[in-house]
C-alpha positions, -999 to +999 in steps of 0.1 A: +205-239-398+223-221-369+208-203-339+222-174-320+215-170-283+217-135-271+222-129-234+210-097-218+236-082-195+225-072-161+245-048-141+245-066-108+262-037-089+234-013-099+207-038-089+224-043-055+225-005-050+188-003-058+180-030-033+202-013-006+184+021-012+150+004-008+161-013+024+174+019+038+143+039+029+120+011+040+084+006+033+052+004+054+030-025+046-007-026+057-025-060+054-061-049+053-093-066+063-125-047+052-161-056+058-180-064+026-215-063+039-235-068+007-239-099-015-215-082-039-194-053-027-174-032-051-140-019-039-111+002-052-084+024-037-075+059-048-038+066-055-043+096-033-041+075-001-015+085+025-002+078+059-006+108+082+012+118+114-005+133+145-003+168+130-022+156+098+009+159+076+013+134+048+043+113+058+041+084+033+025+078-001+008+047-016+034+029-037+016-003-046-018-019-039-021-057-040-054-074-042-074-042-048-074-021-080-066+016-083-095+040-090-113+043-114-114+005-117-138-014-094-134-050-082-163-071-069-160-089-036-182-118-028-183-128+008-182-110+041-147-095+040-122-081+014-085-087+021-058-067+004-023-052+010-012-016+006+025-008+003+035+028+013+068+046+011+090+046+042+083+066+073+108+090+090+123+074+121+106+102+143+071+090+134+058+069+163+022+065+153+002+072+121-031+066+104-041+058+068-065+082+050-078+078+014-087+110-004-113+102-031-122+135-048-154+141-027-169+106-032-182+091-001-168+059+015-132+069+019-111+042+036-093+051+068-078+035+099-076+044+135-042+054+150-015+027+145+014+025+169+046+020+149+065-013+153+101-023+143+090-042+112+066-016+097+042-044+088+007-041+102-026-060+102-055-035+101-093-036+100-110-009+081-144+004+091 
């Protein structure tokens, strides 16, 4: 009985180019802390969540939520706070401050932040109301 091992070829050069493009484009990471005032609070994030500049223009889109599901799925939170991370596309170098705004098709309770002053790392700790 003989076995054949097949190895999948990976194009290392194309993977390096992808990583370089991601690094050049950058990402904005928001580590969020949100009050969960009830015995069980249900949370979710709409994919229509953006970072906005001072003129109200959408400057970055939600790329990936971590620790919170995308709508329409709900997640229960037991305790006094929910912690999750939102990854957004990169911001233009001219953006010096921004805020996060969730657009949830007319449902109440949209998440948003106050103005955030930009830093060199584009990683932020924010508290949601």
